[in-house]
N, CA, C, O and the ligand as a Tripos MOL2 file, in Angstrom:
@<TRIPOS>MOLECULE
protein
  305   303    77     0     0
PROTEIN
NO_CHARGES

@<TRIPOS>ATOM
      1 N         -93.9880   44.3210  -43.9240 N.3       1 MET1
      2 CA        -93.9810   43.3780  -45.0410 C.3       1 MET1
      3 C         -93.0320   43.8860  -46.1240 C.2       1 MET1
      4 O         -93.1470   45.0310  -46.5590 O.2       1 MET1
      5 N         -92.1240   43.0680  -46.5500 N.am      2 ILE2
      6 CA        -91.1790   43.4760  -47.5880 C.3       2 ILE2
      7 C         -91.9170   43.6280  -48.9190 C.2       2 ILE2
      8 O         -92.6940   42.7580  -49.3120 O.2       2 ILE2
      9 N         -91.6620   44.7450  -49.6040 N.am      3 GLY3
     10 CA        -92.2740   44.9590  -50.9020 C.3       3 GLY3
     11 C         -93.6800   45.5170  -50.8210 C.2       3 GLY3
     12 O         -94.3350   45.6710  -51.8520 O.2       3 GLY3
     13 N         -94.1570   45.8210  -49.6440 N.am      4 ALA4
     14 CA        -95.4970   46.3820  -49.5200 C.3       4 ALA4
     15 C         -95.5870   47.7070  -50.2480 C.2       4 ALA4
     16 O         -94.6900   48.5460  -50.1490 O.2       4 ALA4
     17 N         -96.6620   47.8890  -50.9690 N.am      5 GLN5
     18 CA        -96.8510   49.1180  -51.7190 C.3       5 GLN5
     19 C         -97.6060   50.1420  -50.8720 C.2       5 GLN5
     20 O         -98.4890   49.8020  -50.0840 O.2       5 GLN5
     21 N         -97.2260   51.4060  -51.0610 N.am      6 GLN6
     22 CA        -97.9380   52.4920  -50.4030 C.3       6 GLN6
     23 C         -98.3990   53.4490  -51.4920 C.2       6 GLN6
     24 O         -97.7670   54.4800  -51.7210 O.2       6 GLN6
     25 N         -99.4820   53.1230  -52.1570 N.am      7 PRO7
     26 CA        -99.8820   53.8960  -53.3380 C.3       7 PRO7
     27 C        -100.1690   55.3600  -53.0360 C.2       7 PRO7
     28 O        -100.0910   56.2030  -53.9300 O.2       7 PRO7
     29 N        -100.5000   55.6720  -51.7900 N.am      8 SER8
     30 CA       -100.8190   57.0570  -51.4770 C.3       8 SER8
     31 C         -99.5860   57.8450  -51.0520 C.2       8 SER8
     32 O         -99.6660   59.0580  -50.8570 O.2       8 SER8
     33 N         -98.4460   57.1720  -50.9080 N.am      9 ALA9
     34 CA        -97.2480   57.8600  -50.4660 C.3       9 ALA9
     35 C         -96.7530   58.8150  -51.5500 C.2       9 ALA9
     36 O         -96.6490   58.4190  -52.7110 O.2       9 ALA9
     37 N         -96.4480   60.0520  -51.1990 N.am     10 PRO10
     38 CA        -95.9480   61.0010  -52.1900 C.3      10 PRO10
     39 C         -94.5420   60.6360  -52.6270 C.2      10 PRO10
     40 O         -93.7190   60.2040  -51.8200 O.2      10 PRO10
     41 N         -94.2760   60.8130  -53.9130 N.am     11 ARG11
     42 CA        -92.9750   60.4690  -54.4730 C.3      11 ARG11
     43 C         -92.2210   61.7250  -54.8870 C.2      11 ARG11
     44 O         -92.8190   62.7510  -55.2110 O.2      11 ARG11
     45 N         -90.9100   61.6240  -54.8700 N.am     12 CYS12
     46 CA        -90.0240   62.6980  -55.3000 C.3      12 CYS12
     47 C         -90.3200   63.0870  -56.7540 C.2      12 CYS12
     48 O         -90.5600   62.2200  -57.5940 O.2      12 CYS12
     49 N         -90.3010   64.3860  -57.0450 N.am     13 SER13
     50 CA        -90.5720   64.8850  -58.3980 C.3      13 SER13
     51 C         -89.3570   64.8250  -59.3090 C.2      13 SER13
     52 O         -89.4850   65.0120  -60.5190 O.2      13 SER13
     53 N         -88.1850   64.5700  -58.7510 N.am     14 ARG14
     54 CA        -86.9730   64.4960  -59.5620 C.3      14 ARG14
     55 C         -87.0970   63.3390  -60.5420 C.2      14 ARG14
     56 O         -87.4560   62.2230  -60.1640 O.2      14 ARG14
     57 N         -86.7920   63.6210  -61.8180 N.am     15 ALA15
     58 CA        -86.8750   62.5740  -62.8270 C.3      15 ALA15
     59 C         -86.0010   61.3970  -62.4300 C.2      15 ALA15
     60 O         -84.8600   61.5780  -62.0040 O.2      15 ALA15
     61 N         -86.5330   60.1990  -62.5670 N.am     16 SER16
     62 CA        -85.8310   58.9400  -62.3160 C.3      16 SER16
     63 C         -85.7110   58.6070  -60.8370 C.2      16 SER16
     64 O         -85.2150   57.5350  -60.4910 O.2      16 SER16
     65 N         -86.1590   59.5110  -59.9450 N.am     17 CYS17
     66 CA        -86.1010   59.2110  -58.5180 C.3      17 CYS17
     67 C         -87.4360   58.6450  -58.0640 C.2      17 CYS17
     68 O         -88.4890   59.1900  -58.3950 O.2      17 CYS17
     69 N         -87.3970   57.5580  -57.3090 N.am     18 ARG18
     70 CA        -88.6270   56.9010  -56.8580 C.3      18 ARG18
     71 C         -88.7590   56.9360  -55.3430 C.2      18 ARG18
     72 O         -89.5500   56.1880  -54.7690 O.2      18 ARG18
     73 N         -87.9900   57.7970  -54.6950 N.am     19 GLU19
     74 CA        -87.9980   57.8280  -53.2420 C.3      19 GLU19
     75 C         -89.2650   58.5110  -52.7150 C.2      19 GLU19
     76 O         -89.9270   59.2690  -53.4230 O.2      19 GLU19
     77 N         -89.5740   58.2190  -51.4660 N.am     20 ILE20
     78 CA        -90.6980   58.8690  -50.8090 C.3      20 ILE20
     79 C         -90.3480   60.3360  -50.5700 C.2      20 ILE20
     80 O         -89.2620   60.6600  -50.0890 O.2      20 ILE20
     81 N         -91.2770   61.2080  -50.9120 N.am     21 ALA21
     82 CA        -91.0390   62.6350  -50.7090 C.3      21 ALA21
     83 C         -91.2240   63.0010  -49.2340 C.2      21 ALA21
     84 O         -92.1280   62.5060  -48.5600 O.2      21 ALA21
     85 N         -90.3490   63.8760  -48.7580 N.am     22 VAL22
     86 CA        -90.4550   64.3670  -47.3830 C.3      22 VAL22
     87 C         -90.6620   65.8790  -47.3400 C.2      22 VAL22
     88 O         -91.0770   66.4330  -46.3220 O.2      22 VAL22
     89 N         -90.3650   66.5410  -48.4680 N.am     23 SER23
     90 CA        -90.5020   67.9950  -48.5200 C.3      23 SER23
     91 C         -91.3460   68.3930  -49.7190 C.2      23 SER23
     92 O         -91.3630   67.7130  -50.7440 O.2      23 SER23
     93 N         -92.0520   69.5220  -49.5650 N.am     24 ALA24
     94 CA        -92.8150   70.1060  -50.6710 C.3      24 ALA24
     95 C         -92.1550   71.4180  -51.0610 C.2      24 ALA24
     96 O         -91.8590   72.2570  -50.2100 O.2      24 ALA24
     97 N         -91.9290   71.5840  -52.3560 N.am     25 ILE25
     98 CA        -91.2900   72.7990  -52.8630 C.3      25 ILE25
     99 C         -92.3530   73.5920  -53.6260 C.2      25 ILE25
    100 O         -92.8210   73.1820  -54.6880 O.2      25 ILE25
    101 N         -92.7130   74.7310  -53.0530 N.am     26 HIS26
    102 CA        -93.7430   75.5690  -53.6530 C.3      26 HIS26
    103 C         -93.0500   76.6630  -54.4540 C.2      26 HIS26
    104 O         -92.1300   77.3130  -53.9570 O.2      26 HIS26
    105 N         -93.4830   76.8650  -55.6760 N.am     27 TRP27
    106 CA        -92.7960   77.8390  -56.5270 C.3      27 TRP27
    107 C         -93.7760   78.4450  -57.5110 C.2      27 TRP27
    108 O         -94.9010   77.9790  -57.6860 O.2      27 TRP27
    109 N         -93.2970   79.5100  -58.1480 N.am     28 ARG28
    110 CA        -94.1340   80.2390  -59.0950 C.3      28 ARG28
    111 C         -93.2320   80.8850  -60.1370 C.2      28 ARG28
    112 O         -92.1580   81.3950  -59.8170 O.2      28 ARG28
    113 N         -93.6780   80.8550  -61.3750 N.am     29 ASN29
    114 CA        -92.9670   81.5790  -62.4270 C.3      29 ASN29
    115 C         -93.6480   82.9320  -62.6020 C.2      29 ASN29
    116 O         -94.7400   82.9990  -63.1660 O.2      29 ASN29
    117 N         -93.0290   84.0020  -62.1330 N.am     30 PRO30
    118 CA        -93.6950   85.3180  -62.1610 C.3      30 PRO30
    119 C         -94.0480   85.7670  -63.5730 C.2      30 PRO30
    120 O         -94.9230   86.6170  -63.7400 O.2      30 PRO30
    121 N         -93.3920   85.2180  -64.5960 N.am     31 ARG31
    122 CA        -93.6550   85.6570  -65.9590 C.3      31 ARG31
    123 C         -94.9380   85.0570  -66.5190 C.2      31 ARG31
    124 O         -95.5210   85.6190  -67.4450 O.2      31 ARG31
    125 N         -95.3900   83.9280  -65.9790 N.am     32 ILE32
    126 CA        -96.5940   83.2910  -66.5230 C.3      32 ILE32
    127 C         -97.6540   82.9990  -65.4760 C.2      32 ILE32
    128 O         -98.7940   82.6930  -65.8250 O.2      32 ILE32
    129 N         -97.2990   83.0890  -64.1870 N.am     33 HIS33
    130 CA        -98.2620   82.7790  -63.1380 C.3      33 HIS33
    131 C         -98.6050   84.0350  -62.3430 C.2      33 HIS33
    132 O         -97.7270   84.8520  -62.0640 O.2      33 HIS33
    133 N         -99.8670   84.1900  -61.9810 N.am     34 SER34
    134 CA       -100.2410   85.2740  -61.0890 C.3      34 SER34
    135 C         -99.8030   84.9300  -59.6710 C.2      34 SER34
    136 O         -99.3960   83.8000  -59.4010 O.2      34 SER34
    137 N         -99.8870   85.9060  -58.7590 N.am     35 ALA35
    138 CA        -99.2870   85.7580  -57.4360 C.3      35 ALA35
    139 C         -99.9060   84.6220  -56.6210 C.2      35 ALA35
    140 O         -99.2500   84.0510  -55.7490 O.2      35 ALA35
    141 N        -101.1770   84.2930  -56.9090 N.am     36 ASP36
    142 CA       -101.8260   83.2390  -56.1160 C.3      36 ASP36
    143 C        -101.7410   81.8720  -56.8010 C.2      36 ASP36
    144 O        -102.3460   80.9020  -56.3440 O.2      36 ASP36
    145 N        -100.9850   81.8050  -57.8980 N.am     37 ARG37
    146 CA       -100.8610   80.5500  -58.6470 C.3      37 ARG37
    147 C         -99.5560   79.8910  -58.2420 C.2      37 ARG37
    148 O         -98.4960   80.2110  -58.7800 O.2      37 ARG37
    149 N         -99.6370   78.9590  -57.2820 N.am     38 VAL38
    150 CA        -98.4320   78.3320  -56.7540 C.3      38 VAL38
    151 C         -98.3670   76.8830  -57.2050 C.2      38 VAL38
    152 O         -99.3180   76.1220  -57.0300 O.2      38 VAL38
    153 N         -97.2320   76.5100  -57.7890 N.am     39 LYS39
    154 CA        -97.0050   75.1270  -58.1870 C.3      39 LYS39
    155 C         -96.2530   74.4220  -57.0570 C.2      39 LYS39
    156 O         -95.5020   75.0560  -56.3170 O.2      39 LYS39
    157 N         -96.4560   73.1230  -56.9280 N.am     40 THR40
    158 CA        -95.7900   72.3820  -55.8680 C.3      40 THR40
    159 C         -95.1150   71.1420  -56.4400 C.2      40 THR40
    160 O         -95.7400   70.3280  -57.1190 O.2      40 THR40
    161 N         -93.8240   71.0210  -56.1480 N.am     41 TRP41
    162 CA        -93.0870   69.7940  -56.4270 C.3      41 TRP41
    163 C         -92.8250   69.1030  -55.0970 C.2      41 TRP41
    164 O         -92.7740   69.7350  -54.0420 O.2      41 TRP41
    165 N         -92.6610   67.7900  -55.1780 N.am     42 LEU42
    166 CA        -92.3250   67.0190  -53.9800 C.3      42 LEU42
    167 C         -90.9050   66.4890  -54.1170 C.2      42 LEU42
    168 O         -90.4460   66.1920  -55.2200 O.2      42 LEU42
    169 N         -90.2160   66.3740  -52.9920 N.am     43 ALA43
    170 CA        -88.8180   65.9510  -53.0590 C.3      43 ALA43
    171 C         -88.4640   65.0450  -51.8900 C.2      43 ALA43
    172 O         -88.9520   65.2220  -50.7740 O.2      43 ALA43
    173 N         -87.6010   64.0670  -52.1690 N.am     44 CYS44
    174 CA        -87.0170   63.2640  -51.1120 C.3      44 CYS44
    175 C         -85.9100   64.0920  -50.4370 C.2      44 CYS44
    176 O         -85.5620   65.1720  -50.9150 O.2      44 CYS44
    177 N         -85.3760   63.5940  -49.3580 N.am     45 GLY45
    178 CA        -84.3510   64.3270  -48.6420 C.3      45 GLY45
    179 C         -83.1170   64.6070  -49.4690 C.2      45 GLY45
    180 O         -82.4220   65.5990  -49.2480 O.2      45 GLY45
    181 N         -82.8440   63.7310  -50.4230 N.am     46 GLU46
    182 CA        -81.6450   63.8850  -51.2410 C.3      46 GLU46
    183 C         -81.7950   64.9810  -52.2870 C.2      46 GLU46
    184 O         -80.8050   65.6150  -52.6530 O.2      46 GLU46
    185 N         -83.0100   65.2190  -52.7780 N.am     47 HIS47
    186 CA        -83.2000   66.0920  -53.9350 C.3      47 HIS47
    187 C         -83.8660   67.4180  -53.6130 C.2      47 HIS47
    188 O         -84.0560   68.2380  -54.5120 O.2      47 HIS47
    189 N         -84.2260   67.6540  -52.3600 N.am     48 VAL48
    190 CA        -84.9070   68.9090  -52.0620 C.3      48 VAL48
    191 C         -84.0230   70.1000  -52.3860 C.2      48 VAL48
    192 O         -84.5120   71.0950  -52.9210 O.2      48 VAL48
    193 N         -82.7420   70.0270  -52.0790 N.am     49 GLU49
    194 CA        -81.8540   71.1460  -52.3790 C.3      49 GLU49
    195 C         -81.6360   71.2850  -53.8840 C.2      49 GLU49
    196 O         -81.5840   72.4010  -54.4020 O.2      49 GLU49
    197 N         -81.5100   70.1660  -54.5850 N.am     50 TYR50
    198 CA        -81.3410   70.2020  -56.0390 C.3      50 TYR50
    199 C         -82.5060   70.9250  -56.7010 C.2      50 TYR50
    200 O         -82.3100   71.8170  -57.5260 O.2      50 TYR50
    201 N         -83.7330   70.5270  -56.3240 N.am     51 LEU51
    202 CA        -84.9130   71.1100  -56.9540 C.3      51 LEU51
    203 C         -85.0950   72.5660  -56.5440 C.2      51 LEU51
    204 O         -85.4810   73.3990  -57.3650 O.2      51 LEU51
    205 N         -84.8190   72.8800  -55.2690 N.am     52 ARG52
    206 CA        -84.9500   74.2550  -54.8200 C.3      52 ARG52
    207 C         -83.9660   75.1540  -55.5710 C.2      52 ARG52
    208 O         -84.3190   76.2470  -56.0160 O.2      52 ARG52
    209 N         -82.7320   74.6790  -55.7030 N.am     53 ASN53
    210 CA        -81.7260   75.4630  -56.4140 C.3      53 ASN53
    211 C         -82.0690   75.6090  -57.8990 C.2      53 ASN53
    212 O         -81.8100   76.6540  -58.4970 O.2      53 ASN53
    213 N         -82.6430   74.5770  -58.4830 N.am     54 TYR54
    214 CA        -83.0480   74.6130  -59.8880 C.3      54 TYR54
    215 C         -84.0230   75.7590  -60.1200 C.2      54 TYR54
    216 O         -83.9070   76.4980  -61.0980 O.2      54 TYR54
    217 N         -84.9820   75.8980  -59.2150 N.am     55 LEU55
    218 CA        -85.9880   76.9540  -59.3600 C.3      55 LEU55
    219 C         -85.4200   78.3120  -58.9790 C.2      55 LEU55
    220 O         -85.6680   79.3070  -59.6610 O.2      55 LEU55
    221 N         -84.6620   78.3560  -57.8980 N.am     56 ALA56
    222 CA        -84.1080   79.6290  -57.4380 C.3      56 ALA56
    223 C         -83.1480   80.2090  -58.4740 C.2      56 ALA56
    224 O         -83.0410   81.4290  -58.6010 O.2      56 ALA56
    225 N         -82.4500   79.3520  -59.2130 N.am     57 SER57
    226 CA        -81.5040   79.8300  -60.2120 C.3      57 SER57
    227 C         -82.2170   80.5180  -61.3640 C.2      57 SER57
    228 O         -81.6040   81.2730  -62.1190 O.2      57 SER57
    229 N         -83.5190   80.2570  -61.5000 N.am     58 ARG58
    230 CA        -84.3160   80.9260  -62.5300 C.3      58 ARG58
    231 C         -85.0370   82.1540  -61.9870 C.2      58 ARG58
    232 O         -85.9050   82.7220  -62.6510 O.2      58 ARG58
    233 N         -84.6670   82.5570  -60.7720 N.am     59 ASP59
    234 CA        -85.2630   83.7330  -60.1290 C.3      59 ASP59
    235 C         -86.7490   83.5380  -59.8550 C.2      59 ASP59
    236 O         -87.5120   84.5040  -59.8360 O.2      59 ASP59
    237 N         -87.1580   82.2970  -59.6430 N.am     60 PHE60
    238 CA        -88.5270   82.0410  -59.2340 C.3      60 PHE60
    239 C         -88.5970   82.1220  -57.7130 C.2      60 PHE60
    240 O         -87.6760   81.6670  -57.0340 O.2      60 PHE60
    241 N         -89.6770   82.6970  -57.1590 N.am     61 PRO61
    242 CA        -89.8690   82.6130  -55.7100 C.3      61 PRO61
    243 C         -90.1120   81.1610  -55.2990 C.2      61 PRO61
    244 O         -90.9240   80.4700  -55.9140 O.2      61 PRO61
    245 N         -89.4180   80.7000  -54.2690 N.am     62 VAL62
    246 CA        -89.4750   79.3020  -53.8410 C.3      62 VAL62
    247 C         -89.6280   79.2480  -52.3370 C.2      62 VAL62
    248 O         -89.0020   80.0220  -51.6130 O.2      62 VAL62
    249 N         -90.4690   78.3240  -51.8600 N.am     63 GLU63
    250 CA        -90.5750   78.0860  -50.4260 C.3      63 GLU63
    251 C         -90.6870   76.5910  -50.1900 C.2      63 GLU63
    252 O         -91.4630   75.9070  -50.8580 O.2      63 GLU63
    253 N         -89.9090   76.0820  -49.2330 N.am     64 VAL64
    254 CA        -89.8940   74.6530  -48.9260 C.3      64 VAL64
    255 C         -90.6080   74.4130  -47.6020 C.2      64 VAL64
    256 O         -90.3460   75.0960  -46.6110 O.2      64 VAL64
    257 N         -91.5160   73.4330  -47.5940 N.am     65 THR65
    258 CA        -92.2190   73.0600  -46.3660 C.3      65 THR65
    259 C         -92.2120   71.5300  -46.2670 C.2      65 THR65
    260 O         -91.8670   70.8460  -47.2300 O.2      65 THR65
    261 N         -92.5900   71.0040  -45.1150 N.am     66 PRO66
    262 CA        -92.8150   69.5600  -45.0430 C.3      66 PRO66
    263 C         -93.9580   69.1550  -45.9680 C.2      66 PRO66
    264 O         -94.8450   69.9610  -46.2470 O.2      66 PRO66
    265 N         -93.9420   67.9130  -46.4430 N.am     67 VAL67
    266 CA        -95.0120   67.4180  -47.3010 C.3      67 VAL67
    267 C         -96.3550   67.5760  -46.5900 C.2      67 VAL67
    268 O         -96.4640   67.3110  -45.3940 O.2      67 VAL67
    269 N         -97.3660   68.0070  -47.3270 N.am     68 GLY68
    270 CA        -98.7000   68.1530  -46.7750 C.3      68 GLY68
    271 C         -99.0350   69.5650  -46.3700 C.2      68 GLY68
    272 O        -100.2050   69.9020  -46.1880 O.2      68 GLY68
    273 N         -98.0150   70.4010  -46.2260 N.am     69 GLU69
    274 CA        -98.2860   71.7960  -45.8980 C.3      69 GLU69
    275 C         -98.3860   72.6010  -47.1920 C.2      69 GLU69
    276 O         -97.8270   72.2310  -48.2250 O.2      69 GLU69
    277 N         -99.1110   73.7040  -47.1020 N.am     70 SER70
    278 CA        -99.2600   74.5550  -48.2630 C.3      70 SER70
    279 C         -98.8820   75.9790  -47.8970 C.2      70 SER70
    280 O         -98.7020   76.3130  -46.7260 O.2      70 SER70
    281 N         -98.7660   76.8110  -48.9230 N.am     71 VAL71
    282 CA        -98.4470   78.2120  -48.6860 C.3      71 VAL71
    283 C         -99.5870   79.0600  -49.2500 C.2      71 VAL71
    284 O        -100.2600   78.6580  -50.1990 O.2      71 VAL71
    285 N         -99.7910   80.2070  -48.6730 N.am     72 ASP72
    286 CA       -100.8900   81.0790  -49.1110 C.3      72 ASP72
    287 C        -100.5710   81.7620  -50.4360 C.2      72 ASP72
    288 O        -101.4650   82.0700  -51.2250 O.2      72 ASP72
    289 N         -99.2930   81.9900  -50.6610 N.am     73 GLY73
    290 CA        -98.8990   82.6720  -51.8810 C.3      73 GLY73
    291 C         -97.4190   82.9460  -51.8100 C.2      73 GLY73
    292 O         -96.8070   82.8690  -50.7440 O.2      73 GLY73
    293 N         -96.8440   83.2670  -52.9580 N.am     74 LEU74
    294 CA        -95.4110   83.5130  -53.0110 C.3      74 LEU74
    295 C         -95.1740   84.9160  -53.5370 C.2      74 LEU74
    296 O         -95.5850   85.2570  -54.6460 O.2      74 LEU74
    297 N         -94.5260   85.7010  -52.7490 N.am     75 VAL75
    298 CA        -94.1700   87.0570  -53.1560 C.3      75 VAL75
    299 C         -92.8720   86.9990  -53.9280 C.2      75 VAL75
    300 O         -91.9570   86.2640  -53.5570 O.2      75 VAL75
    301 N         -92.7850   87.7540  -54.9810 N.am     76 GLY76
    302 CA        -91.5310   87.7690  -55.7110 C.3      76 GLY76
    303 C         -91.6930   88.5570  -56.9530 C.2      76 GLY76
    304 O         -90.7440   88.6970  -57.7240 O.2      76 GLY76
    305 ZN        -85.4140   62.2500  -54.9830 Zn       77 ZN77
@<TRIPOS>BOND
     1     1     2 1
     2     2     3 1
     3     3     4 2
     4     3     5 am
     5     5     6 1
     6     6     7 1
     7     7     8 2
     8     7     9 am
     9     9    10 1
    10    10    11 1
    11    11    12 2
    12    11    13 am
    13    13    14 1
    14    14    15 1
    15    15    16 2
    16    15    17 am
    17    17    18 1
    18    18    19 1
    19    19    20 2
    20    19    21 am
    21    21    22 1
    22    22    23 1
    23    23    24 2
    24    23    25 am
    25    25    26 1
    26    26    27 1
    27    27    28 2
    28    27    29 am
    29    29    30 1
    30    30    31 1
    31    31    32 2
    32    31    33 am
    33    33    34 1
    34    34    35 1
    35    35    36 2
    36    35    37 am
    37    37    38 1
    38    38    39 1
    39    39    40 2
    40    39    41 am
    41    41    42 1
    42    42    43 1
    43    43    44 2
    44    43    45 am
    45    45    46 1
    46    46    47 1
    47    47    48 2
    48    47    49 am
    49    49    50 1
    50    50    51 1
    51    51    52 2
    52    51    53 am
    53    53    54 1
    54    54    55 1
    55    55    56 2
    56    55    57 am
    57    57    58 1
    58    58    59 1
    59    59    60 2
    60    59    61 am
    61    61    62 1
    62    62    63 1
    63    63    64 2
    64    63    65 am
    65    65    66 1
    66    66    67 1
    67    67    68 2
    68    67    69 am
    69    69    70 1
    70    70    71 1
    71    71    72 2
    72    71    73 am
    73    73    74 1
    74    74    75 1
    75    75    76 2
    76    75    77 am
    77    77    78 1
    78    78    79 1
    79    79    80 2
    80    79    81 am
    81    81    82 1
    82    82    83 1
    83    83    84 2
    84    83    85 am
    85    85    86 1
    86    86    87 1
    87    87    88 2
    88    87    89 am
    89    89    90 1
    90    90    91 1
    91    91    92 2
    92    91    93 am
    93    93    94 1
    94    94    95 1
    95    95    96 2
    96    95    97 am
    97    97    98 1
    98    98    99 1
    99    99   100 2
   100    99   101 am
   101   101   102 1
   102   102   103 1
   103   103   104 2
   104   103   105 am
   105   105   106 1
   106   106   107 1
   107   107   108 2
   108   107   109 am
   109   109   110 1
   110   110   111 1
   111   111   112 2
   112   111   113 am
   113   113   114 1
   114   114   115 1
   115   115   116 2
   116   115   117 am
   117   117   118 1
   118   118   119 1
   119   119   120 2
   120   119   121 am
   121   121   122 1
   122   122   123 1
   123   123   124 2
   124   123   125 am
   125   125   126 1
   126   126   127 1
   127   127   128 2
   128   127   129 am
   129   129   130 1
   130   130   131 1
   131   131   132 2
   132   131   133 am
   133   133   134 1
   134   134   135 1
   135   135   136 2
   136   135   137 am
   137   137   138 1
   138   138   139 1
   139   139   140 2
   140   139   141 am
   141   141   142 1
   142   142   143 1
   143   143   144 2
   144   143   145 am
   145   145   146 1
   146   146   147 1
   147   147   148 2
   148   147   149 am
   149   149   150 1
   150   150   151 1
   151   151   152 2
   152   151   153 am
   153   153   154 1
   154   154   155 1
   155   155   156 2
   156   155   157 am
   157   157   158 1
   158   158   159 1
   159   159   160 2
   160   159   161 am
   161   161   162 1
   162   162   163 1
   163   163   164 2
   164   163   165 am
   165   165   166 1
   166   166   167 1
   167   167   168 2
   168   167   169 am
   169   169   170 1
   170   170   171 1
   171   171   172 2
   172   171   173 am
   173   173   174 1
   174   174   175 1
   175   175   176 2
   176   175   177 am
   177   177   178 1
   178   178   179 1
   179   179   180 2
   180   179   181 am
   181   181   182 1
   182   182   183 1
   183   183   184 2
   184   183   185 am
   185   185   186 1
   186   186   187 1
   187   187   188 2
   188   187   189 am
   189   189   190 1
   190   190   191 1
   191   191   192 2
   192   191   193 am
   193   193   194 1
   194   194   195 1
   195   195   196 2
   196   195   197 am
   197   197   198 1
   198   198   199 1
   199   199   200 2
   200   199   201 am
   201   201   202 1
   202   202   203 1
   203   203   204 2
   204   203   205 am
   205   205   206 1
   206   206   207 1
   207   207   208 2
   208   207   209 am
   209   209   210 1
   210   210   211 1
   211   211   212 2
   212   211   213 am
   213   213   214 1
   214   214   215 1
   215   215   216 2
   216   215   217 am
   217   217   218 1
   218   218   219 1
   219   219   220 2
   220   219   221 am
   221   221   222 1
   222   222   223 1
   223   223   224 2
   224   223   225 am
   225   225   226 1
   226   226   227 1
   227   227   228 2
   228   227   229 am
   229   229   230 1
   230   230   231 1
   231   231   232 2
   232   231   233 am
   233   233   234 1
   234   234   235 1
   235   235   236 2
   236   235   237 am
   237   237   238 1
   238   238   239 1
   239   239   240 2
   240   239   241 am
   241   241   242 1
   242   242   243 1
   243   243   244 2
   244   243   245 am
   245   245   246 1
   246   246   247 1
   247   247   248 2
   248   247   249 am
   249   249   250 1
   250   250   251 1
   251   251   252 2
   252   251   253 am
   253   253   254 1
   254   254   255 1
   255   255   256 2
   256   255   257 am
   257   257   258 1
   258   258   259 1
   259   259   260 2
   260   259   261 am
   261   261   262 1
   262   262   263 1
   263   263   264 2
   264   263   265 am
   265   265   266 1
   266   266   267 1
   267   267   268 2
   268   267   269 am
   269   269   270 1
   270   270   271 1
   271   271   272 2
   272   271   273 am
   273   273   274 1
   274   274   275 1
   275   275   276 2
   276   275   277 am
   277   277   278 1
   278   278   279 1
   279   279   280 2
   280   279   281 am
   281   281   282 1
   282   282   283 1
   283   283   284 2
   284   283   285 am
   285   285   286 1
   286   286   287 1
   287   287   288 2
   288   287   289 am
   289   289   290 1
   290   290   291 1
   291   291   292 2
   292   291   293 am
   293   293   294 1
   294   294   295 1
   295   295   296 2
   296   295   297 am
   297   297   298 1
   298   298   299 1
   299   299   300 2
   300   299   301 am
   301   301   302 1
   302   302   303 1
   303   303   304 2
@<TRIPOS>SUBSTRUCTURE
     1 MET1         2 RESIDUE 1 A MET
     2 ILE2         6 RESIDUE 1 A ILE
     3 GLY3        10 RESIDUE 1 A GLY
     4 ALA4        14 RESIDUE 1 A ALA
     5 GLN5        18 RESIDUE 1 A GLN
     6 GLN6        22 RESIDUE 1 A GLN
     7 PRO7        26 RESIDUE 1 A PRO
     8 SER8        30 RESIDUE 1 A SER
     9 ALA9        34 RESIDUE 1 A ALA
    10 PRO10       38 RESIDUE 1 A PRO
    11 ARG11       42 RESIDUE 1 A ARG
    12 CYS12       46 RESIDUE 1 A CYS
    13 SER13       50 RESIDUE 1 A SER
    14 ARG14       54 RESIDUE 1 A ARG
    15 ALA15       58 RESIDUE 1 A ALA
    16 SER16       62 RESIDUE 1 A SER
    17 CYS17       66 RESIDUE 1 A CYS
    18 ARG18       70 RESIDUE 1 A ARG
    19 GLU19       74 RESIDUE 1 A GLU
    20 ILE20       78 RESIDUE 1 A ILE
    21 ALA21       82 RESIDUE 1 A ALA
    22 VAL22       86 RESIDUE 1 A VAL
    23 SER23       90 RESIDUE 1 A SER
    24 ALA24       94 RESIDUE 1 A ALA
    25 ILE25       98 RESIDUE 1 A ILE
    26 HIS26      102 RESIDUE 1 A HIS
    27 TRP27      106 RESIDUE 1 A TRP
    28 ARG28      110 RESIDUE 1 A ARG
    29 ASN29      114 RESIDUE 1 A ASN
    30 PRO30      118 RESIDUE 1 A PRO
    31 ARG31      122 RESIDUE 1 A ARG
    32 ILE32      126 RESIDUE 1 A ILE
    33 HIS33      130 RESIDUE 1 A HIS
    34 SER34      134 RESIDUE 1 A SER
    35 ALA35      138 RESIDUE 1 A ALA
    36 ASP36      142 RESIDUE 1 A ASP
    37 ARG37      146 RESIDUE 1 A ARG
    38 VAL38      150 RESIDUE 1 A VAL
    39 LYS39      154 RESIDUE 1 A LYS
    40 THR40      158 RESIDUE 1 A THR
    41 TRP41      162 RESIDUE 1 A TRP
    42 LEU42      166 RESIDUE 1 A LEU
    43 ALA43      170 RESIDUE 1 A ALA
    44 CYS44      174 RESIDUE 1 A CYS
    45 GLY45      178 RESIDUE 1 A GLY
    46 GLU46      182 RESIDUE 1 A GLU
    47 HIS47      186 RESIDUE 1 A HIS
    48 VAL48      190 RESIDUE 1 A VAL
    49 GLU49      194 RESIDUE 1 A GLU
    50 TYR50      198 RESIDUE 1 A TYR
    51 LEU51      202 RESIDUE 1 A LEU
    52 ARG52      206 RESIDUE 1 A ARG
    53 ASN53      210 RESIDUE 1 A ASN
    54 TYR54      214 RESIDUE 1 A TYR
    55 LEU55      218 RESIDUE 1 A LEU
    56 ALA56      222 RESIDUE 1 A ALA
    57 SER57      226 RESIDUE 1 A SER
    58 ARG58      230 RESIDUE 1 A ARG
    59 ASP59      234 RESIDUE 1 A ASP
    60 PHE60      238 RESIDUE 1 A PHE
    61 PRO61      242 RESIDUE 1 A PRO
    62 VAL62      246 RESIDUE 1 A VAL
    63 GLU63      250 RESIDUE 1 A GLU
    64 VAL64      254 RESIDUE 1 A VAL
    65 THR65      258 RESIDUE 1 A THR
    66 PRO66      262 RESIDUE 1 A PRO
    67 VAL67      266 RESIDUE 1 A VAL
    68 GLY68      270 RESIDUE 1 A GLY
    69 GLU69      274 RESIDUE 1 A GLU
    70 SER70      278 RESIDUE 1 A SER
    71 VAL71      282 RESIDUE 1 A VAL
    72 ASP72      286 RESIDUE 1 A ASP
    73 GLY73      290 RESIDUE 1 A GLY
    74 LEU74      294 RESIDUE 1 A LEU
    75 VAL75      298 RESIDUE 1 A VAL
    76 GLY76      302 RESIDUE 1 A GLY
    77 ZN77       305 GROUP 0 **** ****
């Protein structure tokens, strides 16, 4: 059906992007988060590298997985 809504579908975390997310970007700020405190952003195929690089450039530990998967923790 054209225009059908999928309210449960995960969306890209990039500002202004409304695409369906396909990847999960798990990250942590070592200066304010403990080792088991992992934040997760979601990204469409177009923005996963943008968001990963954004975090990696700040020296945050980053791990990318398919949407729905989680990580036990991030070493860094
Ligand atoms: Zn996007």
